[in-house]
N, C-alpha and C positions, 0 to 999 in steps of 0.2 A: 392616461392614468396619471394621477398625481401621487406624490410621496405620501400625502395624508390618507390616500386610499389603501395603502399597504398596512396590514395588521400583522404585527410580529409579537409572538408571545416570548418575552425575554427569558422566562424560566425554561421553556422548552429549548430555546436556542442555547442556553447555558448548559443544559443537560447533554445536548447533542455534541457540543464542543468538548465537554469533559469525556464523553464516551469515545469520541474520535481520538483524543489525545491518548486515552488508555489503550485503544486498539493499536495505535502507532507504536507505543512503547512495547506492547506485547509482540508485535511483529519484529521489532528490533532485537528483542531477546531471542526470538525464534531464529532469526537470521544469524546472529552471533553463534548460537549453538550449531547451526548448520555449517558455518565456516570452520568452526573448530573440529567438527567431526568428518569433514570431507576434504580430500586432497585437492590441490590446484589442478591436477590433471583431470580429475573427475569433473570439477567445476567447468573447466575449459571445454570438455567434451559435451557437456550439457548445454553450454552456451552456443556451441556450433550447431547443435541440433535445433535449438530455438531459432537462431538467426536464419539458418537454411530454410526452415519451415515458413518463416515470414517472407523470405524472398520468393519461394515457390508459389505461395498463395497471394502474392501481390498483384 
């Protein structure tokens, strides 16, 4: 395959890039809200559950 064989619609790529950036910023806002509303102890407990489940399923 040559580079000239690849067809890219730049308008679609630009829309995708903008949507991706928007979603990332929305996630950051959601995460900041979560951090403000939950204690460090609660966060730590949740992280332990997540990490332990990944170790068990590895």
